[in-house]
N, C-alpha and C positions, 0 to 999 in steps of 0.2 A: 544527533546523538553521537557520542564518542565511540560507541561500540558498533555502529552501523557499518556494514560492508560498503565498499565503493563500487557497487554494481549498478547503481542508478546514475544516469547522466546528470551533470550539474548545470544549472542556469547561471546567468551572470550573477555575481555576488556570492557564489559558493553554495547556493541553495540546491538541495537534491530535488530532482524531478521524478515523481513516481506516476506511472500510468495505471489506469484501472485494469484489473485482471479479468474482468468479465470478457468472455470471448467476443471479439469484434469491436470492442469499445476502445476508442483512442483518447478518451478524456483524461484529465488530470486526476490521479487517485489521491485525493486529499485526506482520506480516512484509512488509517492502518489498523489492522486487527491481528492480534497474536495471542497465544496462550503460553505461559511460562517463558522460557528463553528462546522460543522460536522466532525466526525472522518474520516481521509482519507481512501480511498480504494486503495490498492496496486496492481500494475501490473508490469510484467517484460518488458523488452525492446520489445520483440516480440508482446506483447498484450497491449502496452501502449496506442494505439489508442482507445481501449475500455474505458480506463480511461478518455481520452479527451471527448469521447461521453457522458460518465456519467456526467461530470461537465456541459456539454452543455445542458443536459436535466433538470438540477436542477434549 
């Protein structure tokens, strides 16, 4: 995304790498959840239900 902050490390080829935000999880966070213009919160497949709950609370 062009408006994405450069806070995540990049893999080879310029792809951003996002890690799951579940405490203690070190997996790739392939699912981003956000409401409005907030920065997305990233979760892995195993914890993506937490992301869905996050957006429901906002």
